[in-house]
GUMARSE-379903 format. One record per residue (C-alpha): residue in one letter; x, y, z. Coordinates in pm, whole numbers, always signed. Layout:
BEGIN
   resn       c1       c2       c3
      A        X        Y        Z
...
***
This chain:
BEGIN
   resn       c1       c2       c3
      M    +4612    -3584     -509
      R    +4807    -3887     -325
      T    +5116    -3707     -408
      I    +4995    -3387     -239
      Y    +4889    -3560      +88
      K    +5237    -3758      +94
      K    +5381    -3438     +120
      P    +5400    -3276     +508
      K    +5473    -2883     +429
      T    +5112    -2927     +216
      I    +4940    -3128     +492
      I    +5090    -2882     +761
      S    +4978    -2566     +521
      A    +4623    -2732     +437
      G    +4579    -2768     +823
      I    +4704    -2403     +901
      V    +4448    -2250     +656
      L    +4186    -2476     +794
      V    +4303    -2363    +1174
      L    +4293    -1964    +1041
      I    +3953    -2041     +880
      I    +3795    -2175    +1158
      L    +3985    -1901    +1431
      F    +3832    -1637    +1164
      W    +3504    -1760    +1162
      F    +3473    -1792    +1530
      C    +3639    -1523    +1629
      I    +3343    -1346    +1718
      P    +3057    -1454    +1975
      K    +2683    -1539    +1851
      H    +2583    -1250    +2067
      L    +2823     -994    +2079
      F    +2666     -744    +2366
      N    +2569     -907    +2685
      A    +2536     -637    +2884
      P    +2216     -581    +3063
      T    +1990     -357    +2927
      S    +1662     -147    +3084
      F    +1354     -251    +3084
      V    +1131      -22    +2859
      I     +759       +7    +2769
      D     +601     +195    +2527
      D     +216     +299    +2429
      N      +27     +141    +2157
      Q     +145     +385    +1918
      G     +532     +299    +2002
      Q     +592     +591    +2254
      L     +813     +579    +2538
      L     +578     +510    +2868
      G     +864     +443    +3124
      A    +1215     +292    +3159
      S    +1415     +181    +3441
      I    +1824     +208    +3465
      A    +2007     -116    +3387
      S    +2136     -326    +3679
      D    +2506     -211    +3557
      G    +2368     +165    +3647
      Q    +2355     +216    +3251
      W    +2111     +434    +3075
      R    +2133     +153    +2784
      F    +1812      +67    +2631
      P    +1769     -277    +2442
      Y    +1879     -311    +2088
      N    +1697     -106    +1842
      A    +1708     -244    +1458
      D    +1551      +68    +1366
      V    +1829     +339    +1269
      P    +1687     +665    +1190
      P    +1785     +819     +844
      K    +1917    +1132    +1015
      F    +2134     +957    +1257
      K    +2261     +729     +998
      A    +2369    +1016     +750
      C    +2516    +1202    +1055
      I    +2754     +948    +1191
      I    +2821     +855     +845
      A    +2967    +1195     +772
      F    +3133    +1223    +1128
      E    +3302     +871    +1195
      D    +3286     +657     +850
      K    +3283     +847     +541
      R    +3333     +507     +332
      F    +3105     +267     +524
      E    +2882     +175     +298
      H    +3202      +27      +32
      H    +3456      -68     +292
      P    +3498     -449     +374
      G    +3538     -366     +745
      F    +3845     -174     +727
      D    +3898     +126     +546
      F    +4309     +110     +417
      L    +4287     +500     +266
      A    +4132     +600     +662
      F    +4352     +387     +836
      G    +4697     +511     +624
      R    +4541     +878     +695
      A    +4526     +817    +1038
      I    +4883     +685    +1068
      K    +5032     +989     +870
      Q    +4819    +1187    +1105
      N    +5000    +1022    +1414
      I    +5330    +1022    +1289
      R    +5335    +1439    +1208
      A    +5206    +1490    +1568
      R    +5415    +1224    +1716
      R    +5067    +1092    +1919
      V    +4751     +949    +1838
      V    +4529    +1182    +1744
      S    +4342     +937    +1523
      G    +4240     +581    +1505
      G    +4089     +525    +1142
      S    +3856     +271    +1276
      T    +3552     +218    +1075
      L    +3194     +200    +1244
      T    +3225     -173    +1188
      M    +3597     -193    +1412
      Q    +3407      +28    +1673
      V    +3123     -238    +1706
      I    +3416     -501    +1768
      R    +3588     -231    +2037
      L    +3245     -151    +2205
      S    +3185     -536    +2239
      T    +3486     -611    +2409
      R    +3590     -307    +2575
      K    +3983     -385    +2556
      N    +4261     -158    +2575
      R    +4392      +11    +2274
      T    +4669     -174    +2155
      V    +4848     -232    +1809
      W    +4761     -635    +1886
      Q    +4439     -520    +1965
      K    +4391     -284    +1614
      L    +4478     -580    +1414
      L    +4253     -811    +1617
      E    +3974     -535    +1552
      I    +4012     -514    +1166
      F    +4028     -947    +1176
      K    +3705     -923    +1319
      A    +3552     -660    +1139
      L    +3628     -849     +853
      R    +3431    -1098    +1008
      L    +3145     -937    +1132
      E    +3104     -777     +732
      L    +3038    -1152     +606
      T    +2756    -1256     +805
      H    +2595     -866     +905
      S    +2453     -601     +683
      K    +2553     -252     +705
      S    +2223     -189     +865
      E    +2244     -433    +1094
      I    +2608     -301    +1200
      L    +2494     +100    +1203
      A    +2212      -84    +1460
      L    +2462     -274    +1646
      Y    +2676      +87    +1710
      S    +2376     +294    +1762
      S    +2250      +92    +2008
      N    +2556      +39    +2272
      A    +2804     +324    +2164
      P    +2866     +575    +2446
      F    +2685     +908    +2493
      G    +2863    +1064    +2829
      S    +2802     +975    +3160
      N    +2655     +645    +3241
      V    +2412     +718    +2908
      V    +2423     +427    +2636
      G    +2269     +372    +2293
      L    +2091     +631    +2076
      D    +1748     +577    +2231
      A    +1854     +641    +2571
      A    +2079     +939    +2428
      S    +1757    +1122    +2287
      W    +1583    +1069    +2568
      R    +1800    +1215    +2804
      Y    +1926    +1475    +2629
      F    +1630    +1571    +2442
      G    +1317    +1412    +2580
      R    +1187    +1255    +2319
      A    +1257     +946    +2060
      P    +1527     +987    +1815
      D    +1276     +992    +1503
      K    +1172    +1293    +1637
      L    +1490    +1473    +1642
      S    +1606    +1774    +1454
      W    +1909    +1766    +1217
      G    +2103    +2009    +1505
      E    +2040    +1770    +1809
      M    +2089    +1448    +1573
      A    +2433    +1618    +1463
      V    +2480    +1652    +1891
      L    +2443    +1274    +1938
      A    +2669    +1167    +1626
      V    +2955    +1357    +1784
      L    +2940    +1274    +2132
      P    +3041     +874    +2088
      N    +3340    +1010    +1953
      S    +3516    +1184    +2273
      P    +3223    +1065    +2550
      S    +3456    +1129    +2845
      L    +3562    +1476    +2775
      V    +3234    +1596    +2537
      H    +2897    +1604    +2692
      P    +2602    +1793    +2773
      G    +2700    +2023    +3065
      K    +3079    +2032    +3029
      N    +3286    +2171    +2772
      R    +2985    +2296    +2612
      M    +3139    +2533    +2340
      I    +3334    +2206    +2194
      L    +3024    +1999    +2144
      L    +2885    +2335    +2026
      R    +3181    +2370    +1802
      K    +3202    +1960    +1696
      R    +2812    +1998    +1621
      N    +2853    +2297    +1414
      L    +3181    +2143    +1233
      L    +2970    +1845    +1126
      L    +2684    +2025    +1006
      D    +2864    +2186     +774
      H    +2993    +1875     +629
      L    +2657    +1767     +584
      R    +2585    +2091     +358
      Q    +2888    +1971     +189
      Q    +2738    +1664      +96
      H    +2429    +1812       -1
      I    +2283    +1625     +281
      I    +2104    +1895     +390
      D    +2100    +2254     +225
      A    +2229    +2575     +361
      T    +1956    +2706     +521
      T    +1857    +2341     +721
      A    +2244    +2397     +835
      S    +2196    +2752     +903
      L    +1922    +2711    +1126
      A    +2036    +2364    +1291
      K    +2361    +2617    +1414
      L    +2104    +2836    +1609
      E    +1969    +2560    +1795
      P    +2123    +2488    +2173
      V    +2309    +2219    +2293
      P    +2175    +2044    +2621
      E    +2260    +2141    +2932
      K    +2168    +1824    +3136
      P    +1984    +1497    +3108
      F    +1587    +1493    +3095
      P    +1434    +1240    +3320
      L    +1290    +1019    +3134
      P     +883     +958    +3101
      T     +727     +800    +3448
      L     +342     +715    +3260
      A     +293     +401    +3380
      P     +536     +289    +3659
      H     +345      +18    +3800
      L     +298     -150    +3466
      L     +705      -91    +3386
      Q     +746     -283    +3749
      R     +536     -529    +3642
      F     +693     -595    +3310
      K    +1039     -586    +3487
      T     +930     -834    +3756
      D     +775    -1081    +3444
      N    +1065    -1077    +3314
      I    +1317    -1120    +3578
      A    +1093    -1439    +3683
      H    +1182    -1556    +3308
      K    +1567    -1456    +3398
      Q    +1561    -1186    +3164
      N    +1797     -885    +3236
      G    +1667     -632    +3045
      G    +1387     -603    +2756
      R    +1119     -375    +2579
      I     +790     -450    +2488
      K     +458     -225    +2315
      T     +220     -268    +2549
      S     -172     -242    +2481
      I     -167     +135    +2714
      N     -360     +412    +2534
      S     -127     +675    +2674
      I     -370     +971    +2644
      L     -647     +693    +2871
      Q     -316     +688    +3105
      Q     -287    +1052    +3144
      N     -616    +1094    +3212
      V     -702     +789    +3454
      T     -389     +895    +3691
      D     -522    +1219    +3677
      I     -856    +1085    +3823
      I     -698     +870    +4078
      E     -496    +1180    +4202
      R     -763    +1387    +4214
      H     -976    +1171    +4440
      H     -673    +1107    +4611
      Q     -648    +1457    +4735
      L    -1022    +1380    +4895
      L     -931    +1079    +5018
      K     -644    +1121    +5194
      G     -854    +1382    +5436
      N     -968    +1071    +5586
      D     -608     +900    +5606
      I     -675     +709    +5292
      R     -328     +735    +5103
      N     -387     +477    +4807
      A     -570     +398    +4497
      A     -556     +184    +4166
      A     -759     +153    +3827
      I     -753      -60    +3568
      V     -915      -33    +3231
      L     -939     -331    +3015
      D    -1084     -366    +2613
      V    -1344     -653    +2658
      E    -1274     -833    +2315
      T     -880     -828    +2307
      G     -835     -855    +2693
      Q     -602     -597    +2653
      T     -482     -342    +2903
      L     -579      +10    +2776
      A     -474     +183    +3141
      Y     -320      +51    +3425
      V     -241     +286    +3716
      G     -129      +49    +3999
      N     -130     +335    +4248
      I      -61     +685    +4323
      S     +250     +816    +4242
      H     +421     +991    +4508
      P     +777     +873    +4537
      E     +875    +1132    +4741
      N     +627    +1018    +5055
      K     +749     +676    +5136
      D     +450     +662    +5408
      M     +244     +655    +5124
      E     +377     +332    +4981
      S     +319     +465    +4612
      D     +538     +167    +4518
      V     +347      -69    +4598
      D     +123     -209    +4244
      V     -221     -269    +4470
      I     -336     -362    +4061
      A     -124     -692    +4134
      S     -173     -707    +4480
      P     -395     -990    +4696
      R     -654     -809    +4860
      S     -998     -900    +5001
      P    -1283     -871    +4793
      G    -1569     -780    +4929
      S    -1866     -833    +4771
      T    -1699     -804    +4403
      L    -1740    -1193    +4367
      K    -2130    -1227    +4408
      P    -2193    -1178    +4031
      L    -1996    -1498    +3959
      L    -2211    -1670    +4234
      Y    -2563    -1528    +4066
      A    -2456    -1645    +3727
      A    -2346    -2007    +3845
      M    -2685    -2032    +4013
      L    -2853    -1902    +3724
      H    -2659    -2145    +3489
      D    -2715    -2443    +3730
      G    -3111    -2405    +3663
      L    -3079    -2368    +4153
      I    -3250    -2002    +4072
      L    -3436    -1782    +3823
      P    -3358    -1411    +3807
      N    -3587    -1290    +4094
      S    -3680    -1622    +4275
      L    -3687    -1503    +4629
      I    -3403    -1568    +4868
      P    -3435    -1577    +5248
      D    -3304    -1282    +5400
      I    -3316    -1342    +5810
      P    -3074    -1377    +6078
      T    -2867    -1650    +6009
      Q    -2606    -1860    +6229
      I    -2418    -2192    +6021
      A    -2202    -2394    +6224
      G    -2104    -2071    +6417
      Y    -2093    -1869    +6115
      H    -2297    -1585    +6179
      P    -2363    -1312    +5861
      Q    -2484     -942    +5877
      N    -2627     -744    +5597
      F    -2400     -445    +5579
      D    -2705     -209    +5716
      L    -2790     -476    +5976
      G    -3140     -507    +5852
      Y    -3297     -796    +5672
      D    -3590     -813    +5432
      G    -3729    -1114    +5505
      A    -3731    -1251    +5154
      V    -3580    -1056    +4870
      S    -3539    -1130    +4475
      A    -3227    -1265    +4386
      S    -3158     -966    +4151
      K    -3219     -749    +4399
      A    -3009     -900    +4620
      L    -2726     -879    +4401
      A    -2814     -539    +4300
      R    -2820     -392    +4680
      S    -2501     -637    +4775
      L    -2729     -791    +5031
      N    -2469    -1092    +5233
      I    -2725    -1351    +5401
      P    -2862    -1390    +5050
      A    -2527    -1472    +4904
      V    -2469    -1683    +5179
      K    -2808    -1860    +5162
      M    -2719    -1880    +4779
      L    -2361    -1990    +4864
      V    -2551    -2305    +5097
      Q    -2714    -2381    +4779
      Y    -2412    -2402    +4600
      K    -2197    -2542    +4767
      Y    -1861    -2349    +4863
      D    -1645    -2619    +4731
      R    -1820    -2573    +4356
      F    -1785    -2187    +4386
      H    -1427    -2252    +4508
      S    -1350    -2444    +4169
      L    -1574    -2211    +3971
      L    -1302    -1887    +4034
      R    -1023    -2135    +3986
      N    -1169    -2184    +3608
      V    -1200    -1805    +3540
      G     -854    -1744    +3627
      M     -838    -1650    +4020
      T     -479    -1779    +4108
      T     -492    -1635    +4456
      L     -689    -1880    +4608
      K     -432    -2059    +4744
      Q     -599    -2249    +5004
      P     -846    -2526    +4979
      A    -1198    -2437    +4975
      D    -1245    -2562    +5321
      H    -1022    -2276    +5442
      Y    -1253    -2005    +5331
      G    -1599    -2185    +5373
      L    -1884    -1994    +5330
      S    -1694    -1616    +5425
      L    -1568    -1740    +5060
      I    -1849    -1467    +4894
      L    -1819    -1205    +5165
      G    -1418    -1119    +5091
      G    -1309    -1383    +5286
      S    -1032    -1475    +5020
      E     -794    -1266    +4876
      N     -833    -1166    +4503
      T     -598     -943    +4274
      L     -810     -636    +4088
      W     -607     -765    +3786
      E     -778    -1074    +3794
      L    -1106     -970    +3898
      S    -1146     -727    +3670
      G    -1042    -1014    +3398
      A    -1317    -1228    +3524
      Y    -1568     -980    +3446
      A    -1430     -873    +3144
      D    -1436    -1282    +3078
      M    -1769    -1293    +3122
      A    -1877    -1009    +2882
      R    -1655    -1155    +2636
      V    -1887    -1515    +2648
      L    -2161    -1279    +2604
      N    -2049    -1072    +2316
      H    -1928    -1374    +2117
      Y    -2243    -1581    +2153
      Q    -2437    -1465    +1820
      Q    -2075    -1413    +1636
      Y    -2058    -1835    +1732
      K    -2365    -1947    +1681
      G    -2464    -2022    +1988
      K    -2137    -2216    +2097
      Y    -1883    -2125    +2320
      N    -1504    -2097    +2313
      P    -1291    -2195    +2683
      N    -1026    -1967    +2593
      D    -1270    -1638    +2642
      Y    -1211    -1737    +3019
      R     -841    -1562    +3022
      N     -642    -1349    +3225
      P     -557     -984    +3114
      V     -246     -910    +2908
      Y      -69     -580    +2882
      K      +67     -635    +2518
      P     -147     -687    +2171
      A     -164    -1099    +2139
      P     -190    -1282    +1832
      R     -574    -1371    +1771
      V     -650    -1756    +1830
      T     -887    -1968    +1601
      P    -1159    -2085    +1850
      E    -1222    -2460    +1980
      L    -1602    -2377    +2012
      E    -1803    -2623    +2247
      K    -2169    -2671    +2278
      G    -2161    -2618    +2608
      G    -1956    -2242    +2864
      L    -1868    -2259    +3184
      L    -2112    -2003    +3195
      D    -2435    -1955    +2938
      A    -2479    -1635    +2793
      A    -2859    -1585    +2936
      S    -2749    -1625    +3266
      I    -2496    -1359    +3183
      Y    -2709    -1134    +3055
      Y    -2925    -1127    +3343
      T    -2633    -1084    +3598
      F    -2560     -793    +3390
      Q    -2930     -671    +3401
      A    -2914     -701    +3787
      M    -2609     -530    +3800
      E    -2724     -219    +3599
      E    -2982     -154    +3818
      V    -2749      +18    +4127
      M    -2840     +367    +4202
      R    -2503     +564    +4085
      P    -2308     +778    +4357
      G    -2468    +1117    +4310
      D    -2713    +1041    +3988
      E    -2981     +931    +4276
      L    -3186     +697    +3979
      L    -3181    +1005    +3727
      W    -2905     +879    +3535
      Q    -3137     +654    +3291
      Q    -3294     +954    +3175
      F    -2998    +1083    +3005
      T    -2978     +924    +2663
      S    -2578    +1042    +2634
      T    -2524     +849    +2955
      Q    -2366     +464    +2966
      R    -2555     +173    +3030
      I    -2281      +23    +3297
      A    -2288     -307    +3464
      W    -2156     -236    +3790
      K    -2015     -395    +4137
      T    -1911     -282    +4446
      G    -1771     -396    +4680
      T    -1628     -339    +5102
      S    -1368     -580    +5270
      F    -1394     -652    +5663
      G    -1269     -370    +5874
      F    -1335      -84    +5620
      R     -955     -194    +5489
      D    -1063     -192    +5092
      G    -1328      -12    +4865
      W    -1411     -167    +4550
      A    -1576     -109    +4215
      I    -1572     -265    +3886
      G    -1816     -212    +3583
      V    -1834     -345    +3258
      T    -2007     -247    +2938
      P    -1998     -430    +2608
      R    -1662     -295    +2534
      Y    -1486     -241    +2827
      V    -1440     -320    +3206
      V    -1298      -56    +3467
      G    -1209     -159    +3766
      V    -1103      +59    +4054
      W     -955      -38    +4454
      V     -898     +273    +4721
      G     -765     +182    +5071
      N     -450     +170    +5219
      T     -181     -106    +5131
      N     -100     -128    +5463
      G     -396     -295    +5540
      E     -532       +3    +5774
      G     -918      +21    +5776
      R    -1054     +376    +5767
      P    -1442     +479    +5874
      G    -1649     +562    +5524
      L    -1375     +385    +5322
      I    -1677     +199    +5152
      G    -1684      +57    +4779
      V    -1936     +264    +4685
      N    -1870     +625    +4837
      T    -1477     +600    +4732
      A    -1428     +362    +4460
      A    -1747     +425    +4252
      P    -1716     +770    +4188
      I    -1387     +675    +4038
      L    -1528     +439    +3849
      F    -1778     +663    +3656
      E    -1559     +933    +3592
      I    -1320     +682    +3382
      F    -1600     +576    +3245
      R    -1660     +901    +3150
      Q    -1356     +916    +2979
      L    -1413     +621    +2754
      P    -1624     +666    +2401
      V    -1991     +733    +2496
      T    -2262     +446    +2327
      R    -2623     +350    +2484
      D    -2562      +26    +2304
      W    -2542     -290    +2537
      F    -2542     -693    +2523
      A    -2723     -845    +2226
      V    -3020    -1086    +2396
      P    -2925    -1426    +2401
      A    -3227    -1565    +2244
      G    -3103    -1898    +2181
      E    -2997    -1976    +2526
      M    -3402    -1825    +2659
      T    -3731    -2003    +2686
      M    -4067    -1880    +2770
      M    -4143    -1981    +3102
      A    -4444    -1909    +3354
      V    -4316    -1743    +3688
      C    -4490    -1682    +3985
      H    -4582    -1334    +4055
      E    -4463    -1281    +4388
      S    -4212    -1530    +4466
      G    -4022    -1543    +4116
      Y    -4010    -1945    +4119
      R    -4117    -2161    +3839
      A    -4530    -2136    +3894
      G    -4687    -2433    +4055
      E    -5050    -2514    +4043
      N    -5125    -2280    +4340
      C    -5014    -1964    +4208
      D    -5231    -1742    +4081
      H    -5061    -1446    +3955
      V    -4809    -1583    +3728
      D    -4606    -1367    +3447
      T    -4495    -1569    +3129
      L    -4158    -1451    +3100
      F    -3819    -1503    +2869
      M    -3612    -1725    +3098
      P    -3246    -1857    +3089
      K    -3332    -2221    +2914
      S    -3177    -2361    +3255
      G    -3446    -2265    +3450
      L    -3663    -2547    +3346
      K    -3493    -2737    +3624
      A    -3553    -2468    +3874
      P    -3805    -2571    +4137
      V    -4147    -2486    +4133
      C    -4287    -2203    +4394
      P    -4256    -2313    +4758
      F    -4477    -2065    +4911
      H    -4792    -2077    +4731
      Q    -5043    -2296    +4905
      L    -5444    -2395    +4925
      V    -5561    -2248    +5223
      H    -5940    -2355    +5305
      L    -6175    -2085    +5459
      D    -6484    -2057    +5612
      A    -6739    -1888    +5336
      S    -6693    -1569    +5546
      R    -6297    -1622    +5425
      K    -6176    -1456    +5740
      W    -6123    -1783    +5914
      Q    -5903    -2086    +5785
      V    -6088    -2395    +5943
      T    -6030    -2740    +5907
      S    -6266    -3084    +5845
      V    -6244    -3118    +6202
      C    -6495    -2819    +6253
      E    -6600    -2735    +5885
      A    -6756    -2959    +5600
      P    -6565    -2995    +5318
      A    -6846    -2865    +5092
      N    -6876    -2553    +5296
      M    -6501    -2461    +5234
      V    -6380    -2207    +5028
      H    -6031    -2292    +4853
      V    -5793    -2026    +4784
      P    -5477    -1982    +4683
      W    -5237    -1797    +4927
      F    -4879    -1669    +4913
      V    -4727    -1792    +5277
      L    -4402    -1696    +5401
      P    -4237    -1889    +5677
      P    -4262    -1784    +6033
      S    -3899    -1622    +6021
      M    -3952    -1487    +5669
      E    -4257    -1335    +5736
      F    -4175    -1158    +6005
      Y    -4007     -942    +5851
      Y    -4102     -936    +5521
      R    -4423     -793    +5591
      S    -4232     -461    +5721
      H    -4110     -410    +5414
      N    -4404     -530    +5179
      Y    -4745     -347    +5255
      S    -4921     -591    +5030
      Y    -4832     -896    +5200
      K    -5157    -1077    +5331
      P    -5114    -1270    +5581
      L    -5257    -1601    +5684
      P    -5636    -1587    +5870
      P    -5621    -1707    +6187
      F    -5810    -2043    +6276
      R    -6132    -1997    +6341
      A    -6161    -2064    +6717
      D    -6354    -2399    +6715
      C    -6071    -2534    +6467
      A    -5748    -2711    +6577
      A    -5418    -2541    +6402
      T    -5295    -2888    +6363
      L    -5141    -2830    +5957
      Q    -4836    -2567    +6056
      H    -4622    -2431    +6355
      P    -4770    -2113    +6369
      M    -4431    -2013    +6560
      E    -4043    -1993    +6444
      L    -3720    -1901    +6614
      I    -3517    -1693    +6464
      Y    -3229    -1696    +6696
      P    -3056    -1914    +6771
      K    -3136    -2199    +6609
      D    -3191    -2566    +6687
      G    -2828    -2681    +6793
      A    -2625    -2323    +6728
      K    -2325    -2257    +6909
      V    -2305    -1899    +6992
      Y    -2036    -1664    +7166
      V    -2128    -1409    +7431
      P    -1829    -1143    +7447
      L    -1773    -1021    +7789
      E    -1832     -649    +7876
      A    -1590     -360    +7998
      D    -1641     -434    +8369
      G    -1552     -819    +8283
      T    -1910     -985    +8292
      R    -2050    -1159    +8013
      G    -2283     -932    +7797
      R    -2643    -1033    +7675
      M    -2772    -1256    +7361
      I    -3048    -1093    +7192
      C    -3307    -1394    +7077
      N    -3572    -1348    +6842
      A    -3885    -1520    +6764
      A    -4141    -1488    +6497
      H    -4532    -1620    +6537
      R    -4793    -1568    +6260
      Q    -5104    -1459    +6462
      T    -5057    -1079    +6534
      G    -5067     -960    +6908
      I    -5054    -1298    +7020
      K    -4809    -1345    +7361
      I    -4498    -1560    +7383
      F    -4419    -1714    +7683
      W    -3979    -1747    +7721
      H    -3821    -2002    +7936
      L    -3441    -2033    +7970
      D    -3368    -2404    +8126
      N    -3710    -2444    +8221
      Q    -3690    -2110    +8413
      Y    -3999    -1889    +8322
      V    -3753    -1530    +8160
      G    -4032    -1299    +8042
      E    -4315    -1264    +7803
      T    -4332    -1059    +7474
      K    -4596     -924    +7215
      D    -4599     -833    +6899
      Y    -4210     -765    +6865
      H    -4072    -1115    +6981
      Q    -3728     -983    +7119
      M    -3600    -1155    +7463
      A    -3227    -1024    +7615
      L    -3102    -1334    +7814
      N    -2778    -1370    +7967
      P    -2683    -1765    +7969
      S    -2372    -1903    +8110
      A    -2115    -2078    +7960
      G    -2235    -2438    +7873
      K    -2523    -2580    +7708
      H    -2889    -2443    +7759
      V    -3237    -2524    +7641
      L    -3449    -2228    +7545
      T    -3874    -2309    +7560
      L    -4136    -2079    +7391
      V    -4491    -2113    +7468
      D    -4783    -1906    +7298
      A    -5073    -1806    +7449
      N    -5278    -2100    +7244
      G    -5006    -2338    +7416
      N    -4781    -2415    +7110
      R    -4468    -2531    +7233
      L    -4114    -2492    +7043
      Q    -3769    -2515    +7210
      S    -3409    -2510    +7093
      Y    -3114    -2641    +7267
      F    -2793    -2459    +7186
      E    -2438    -2367    +7351
      V    -2291    -2053    +7468
      L    -1883    -2124    +7483
      D    -1647    -2043    +7644
      K    -1358    -1822    +7522
      G    -1140    -1900    +7807
      K    -1143    -2276    +7678
***
């Protein structure tokens, strides 16, 4: 050994050999092909939904390791007969090519193997003798670390097929409108001969040359007993393609979303097998288009819908908008599913569930529904009417705004803001104070993607309650996905963000809504699905929403104009809800409903009239299953013990009647402002008897000012002629038929009887409003009229 190292020639020779080995090993890069590829999406069965052209203008699908057996047989027979046996370089083919070129005195054959062609495709260098030697060198190296199947896959994914079509997958769809594994022998033979001369022979030009080459290949396949004579003859009868086919565009907005997501991660192309059911996708697209033909008569130009699988969170249908790319005014390229829009009332179920979860209400607790002004914020119901008081469940079913605001005041908007973030609402970019109480009425921006996902979250939690034996999985709250997701072992906790019972009662309330066109008859048909659903309409009639949920599916629909233009009649229940129920009719019909989460419920005494926990004065009590959290709910505040005389016609006090002569009766009593509206909707409501003339009504004030409240700041708009308009003031009185005398800044302005409403025209500045009833009861309220100019 020492002798060897002492010889310079030996050292140099060893060094040269080592360098050659290193050069040989590193002569090809780790990734042979780095060209950008198309973005491609497939459905849940692997069928093409859509593809985009690559950034360099080529139809080039991502690398596909699966090469159809027909293409393998065709390309080997046409290009490289000994592909399976040579080490990357075919000496016999190379020698034959040299002989043919010498005889023809021009290059008529290159003698390249498929392995060498892979190297040439990856380098794209000019054909020279030196380049040919490099191809041989690199081909031998490629064969060392790649199987024959991998080399063939590299070739089929990157070979040119004429025009701007690269790769077998793209060529199959462009020339035959089908996946490669669905092609016939004749069709596959056409594709096998194209890469040999893509600039000369391609569909639409030189069709006779293409036909002759294809038939020659079919003869070779027959001679090698790969196909029989009948198959070859039938294949020759097939026409060759004349022009490229357009690729499928069944889910263009999902394709754009996939492209955007990948570009965000600096990926220049990719292919994904989505969770989309292509049949459902087509049906939903047809439904959207059919309804759009009606909606566009009212200049409502856009609509979107999504269908989610509750258990997995996977997207089964994704129609981001109508598809009319030829009409730029429609802006149909906008993916509304991913676009933040005002959610209208679609967040109300989350607030209702949160209130139940915290024990702030019971399902039917009465919520005030009266004219309300809070720090200058003046919410109104959609119908501009008032119920005085309404059960929380009916307020949700009817989507009443004022009760929702009253509930949010109690729950606190900053807590609700945090809850929305915890269920996956990423569009709430501003702090809670930015939205305030308007958060519950559409004052924020949300996406159909995340809203539908939140409904699916609640359904998933409820479905899993029995499975997890009363425990909760925090991962049940997650955004939807559009591709199959691996199952993750749940990390169970004792409590959840929302308990199962609260969600159950929320869905129960949402199920009671009247469906469009069904007129309350839908429950009589056993084939009709039970659906908990909610609609929403944004301010200015800009967005119509409808989201429905069953134990298995969530369907979300949006209707409107992407440019934000409002339209009369653009209301969720009229525009989006009909689409929602038509989509549900495309899903498997079942009458199954959510299992009752009995472990989260308990028997509770509930006041029949108020829906609160029954107090000692509640004389009509229902014993019902309620959420366990309801044990913390307040006791009924509306029942009180009323002292009557022996005739039970008059209220009395100890001042005018001996206690021994009194009759003590439990009575359901609402505050005057609530009672004023509640009585007109509930004829069974019994107002308190008046006090007997000789009794002083000192126990409670019989009069209440509904608007403006004490300390309110109001703005009175100007009329068309520039004068300041009038503000309508409202009051309520327990005694029917009594007069109220109104005074503004100690000046008498008028009197009312029965219906206590007064139109006033105060100037900008601070004022005092004084009310005096016929019994001498006095009520004052201080308010300020704002000056818009300041």
